[in-house]
C-alpha positions as CSV (number, residue, x, y, z in Angstrom):
1,M,132.9,54.0,-29.0
2,S,129.3,54.1,-30.3
3,L,127.9,51.2,-32.3
4,Y,125.5,53.6,-34.0
5,H,126.0,55.9,-37.0
6,P,128.0,59.0,-36.0
7,A,125.4,61.4,-37.3
8,L,122.7,60.1,-34.9
9,P,122.5,61.6,-31.5
10,T,123.9,59.6,-28.6
11,D,124.1,60.1,-24.9
12,E,127.3,60.4,-22.9
13,M,127.7,56.6,-22.7
14,G,127.6,56.2,-26.5
15,G,124.0,54.8,-26.6
16,R,121.2,56.2,-28.8
17,L,119.1,58.9,-27.2
18,R,115.6,57.7,-26.3
19,S,112.3,59.5,-25.8
20,K,110.2,59.0,-22.7
21,R,108.4,56.1,-24.5
22,G,111.6,54.4,-25.3
23,R,111.7,55.3,-29.0
24,S,114.9,56.7,-30.5
25,V,115.1,60.4,-31.0
26,A,116.7,61.9,-34.0
27,H,117.8,65.5,-33.9
28,V,116.3,67.7,-36.6
29,S,117.8,71.2,-37.1
30,T,115.7,74.3,-36.7
31,T,116.4,75.1,-40.4
32,R,114.6,71.9,-41.4
33,H,111.6,72.9,-39.3
34,L,111.6,76.4,-40.9
35,L,111.7,74.9,-44.4
36,R,108.7,72.8,-43.5
37,A,106.8,75.9,-42.5
38,R,107.9,77.8,-45.7
39,D,106.8,74.8,-47.8
40,L,103.4,74.9,-45.9
41,A,103.1,78.6,-46.9
42,D,103.9,77.9,-50.5
43,A,101.5,75.0,-50.7
44,R,98.6,76.4,-48.8
45,Y,98.7,80.2,-49.4
46,R,95.0,80.1,-50.5
47,E,93.9,79.0,-47.0
48,P,93.5,81.2,-44.0
49,L,97.1,80.6,-42.8
50,D,98.6,82.7,-40.1
51,V,101.9,82.8,-38.2
52,P,100.8,80.6,-35.3
53,A,99.8,77.9,-37.7
54,M,103.1,78.1,-39.5
55,A,104.9,78.0,-36.1
56,R,103.0,74.8,-35.2
57,A,104.1,73.3,-38.5
58,A,107.7,74.1,-37.5
59,C,107.2,72.8,-34.0
60,L,108.3,76.2,-32.5
61,S,106.7,78.9,-30.5
62,A,105.3,81.8,-32.5
63,A,107.8,84.3,-31.3
64,H,110.8,82.1,-31.7
65,F,109.5,80.9,-35.1
66,S,109.2,84.5,-36.3
67,R,112.7,85.4,-35.1
68,E,114.3,82.4,-36.6
69,F,112.3,82.7,-39.9
70,R,113.5,86.3,-40.3
71,R,117.1,85.3,-39.5
72,A,117.0,82.4,-42.0
73,F,115.0,83.9,-44.9
74,G,115.4,87.7,-44.5
75,E,111.7,88.5,-44.1
76,T,109.0,87.8,-41.5
77,P,106.7,84.8,-42.1
78,H,103.8,87.2,-42.6
79,Q,105.7,89.1,-45.3
80,Y,106.7,85.9,-47.0
81,L,103.1,84.6,-47.1
82,L,101.9,88.0,-48.4
83,T,104.6,88.0,-51.1
84,R,103.6,84.5,-52.2
85,R,99.9,85.6,-52.4
86,L,100.7,88.7,-54.4
87,E,103.0,86.9,-56.8
88,R,100.2,84.4,-57.5
89,A,97.7,87.3,-57.9
90,A,100.0,88.9,-60.5
91,S,100.2,85.6,-62.3
92,L,96.4,85.3,-62.3
93,L,96.0,88.9,-63.5
94,R,98.3,88.1,-66.5
95,S,96.8,84.7,-67.4
96,T,93.1,85.0,-66.7
97,D,90.3,87.5,-67.1
98,W,89.0,87.0,-63.6
99,S,87.8,90.0,-61.7
100,V,90.1,91.6,-59.1
101,A,87.8,90.6,-56.3
102,R,87.8,86.9,-57.5
103,I,91.6,86.9,-57.7
104,C,91.8,88.5,-54.2
105,V,89.7,85.7,-52.7
106,S,91.4,82.9,-54.7
107,V,94.8,83.8,-53.3
108,G,93.6,83.7,-49.7
109,L,93.0,87.4,-49.0
110,S,89.7,88.7,-47.7
111,S,89.7,92.5,-48.3
112,V,89.9,93.8,-51.8
113,G,91.0,97.3,-50.5
114,S,93.9,95.8,-48.6
115,F,94.8,93.6,-51.5
116,T,94.8,96.6,-53.9
117,G,97.0,98.6,-51.5
118,S,99.5,95.8,-50.9
119,F,99.6,95.0,-54.6
120,G,100.3,98.7,-55.5
121,R,103.1,98.8,-52.9
122,M,104.7,95.7,-54.3
123,F,104.3,96.1,-58.0
124,G,104.1,100.0,-58.3
125,M,100.6,100.0,-59.8
126,P,97.1,98.9,-58.8
127,P,95.9,95.5,-60.1
128,T,93.8,96.9,-62.9
129,A,96.7,99.0,-64.3
130,Y,99.0,95.9,-64.0
131,R,96.5,93.9,-66.1
132,A,96.3,96.7,-68.6
133,A,100.1,96.8,-68.9
134,H,100.2,93.1,-69.8
135,P,98.6,91.5,-72.8
136,P,95.0,90.2,-72.3
137,A,94.7,86.6,-71.3
138,A,92.9,85.7,-74.6
139,Q,96.1,86.6,-76.5
140,V,98.3,84.5,-74.2
141,A,96.0,81.5,-74.0
142,R,97.9,78.3,-73.7
143,V,97.4,75.8,-76.4
144,P,97.6,72.1,-75.3
145,A,100.7,70.3,-76.7
146,C,98.5,67.7,-78.4
147,V,96.8,70.4,-80.5
148,V,100.2,72.0,-81.4
149,R,101.5,68.6,-82.5
150,A,98.3,68.0,-84.6
151,Y,98.6,71.3,-86.5
152,T,102.4,71.2,-86.9
153,R,102.6,67.6,-88.3
154,P,103.7,67.3,-91.9
155,Q,100.9,66.9,-94.4
156,V,102.5,64.0,-96.3
157,R,102.4,61.0,-94.1
158,T,104.4,58.4,-95.9
159,F,107.7,56.8,-94.8
160,R,108.8,55.8,-98.3
161,E,110.6,58.4,-100.3
162,D,109.5,59.1,-103.9
163,A,112.1,57.6,-106.3
164,A,112.1,60.6,-108.6
165,R,112.2,63.3,-105.9
166,P,115.7,64.5,-104.7
167,V,116.4,64.8,-101.0
168,T,118.4,67.8,-99.7
169,V,120.8,67.1,-96.9
170,D,121.4,69.9,-94.4
171,W,125.0,68.9,-93.7
172,A,127.9,69.7,-95.9
173,E,131.1,67.8,-96.7
174,P,134.2,69.1,-95.1
175,A,135.7,70.1,-98.4
176,T,132.7,72.0,-99.7
177,A,130.3,74.4,-98.1
178,A,127.3,73.8,-100.4
179,P,124.6,71.3,-99.3
180,T,124.7,68.0,-101.0
181,T,121.8,66.6,-103.1
182,I,121.3,62.9,-103.0
183,R,119.1,61.1,-105.5
184,Q,117.5,57.9,-104.0
185,T,116.3,55.1,-106.0
186,R,114.4,52.0,-105.0
187,G,116.6,48.9,-104.5
188,A,119.9,50.9,-104.8
189,R,122.6,49.8,-102.5
190,A,124.4,52.4,-100.5
C-alpha cells in the first residue's frame, strides 16, 4: 500500500518515482503537452514560430508532435498556426485601416502574395474585397466606456426629488395594468 496520493506515479514497491537526480517525477499526459504547444501558437502567432519550436514546447519530437497534434485537434500544427494568423488578419481588416502588407507582417507572415492566396482560400475572397464587404473601421470605431458613460448620464444631477413633480413607477399593481403615479412630498411618511 502506497503512502502517496493514488494519482501520483509510483514504482512497483509503492514508492514515488524519482528522476536520476532524486527528484520526484510527475507524469504529465501528452494531451497536456499538446495544449501547451497550442497555447504557445495562440499567444505568439506574430513571431516566426514553426513546428519544431512548437514540438520543443510540447517536449516531443517534431514528427511525433505533428501526428499527436493532428490526432487531438483535427489539423496539423502548421494549419492551426496559419488559421490563427488568418483569423487575426481578418479581424484587423475589419477593425483597422492598415494596409494589407502591414497586416500581413503584423500577424507573422512574410510574403504578401502567400498571405493573399491563403486568405482567399480560407475566406473566399482576397483581403481587399473582404475589407470592402465589411464596414470601414472609422464607422465601427470603439468608443471608450468612460466616454459613453459621460454622454449618457442624466442632465439633472440632483438626488432630491422635486415636491411638485409626480414620479411614474414602471411596475403595476396586480389588480390593475396601468402604471401608478405617486406624488411625493417633503416630510411625508410612507
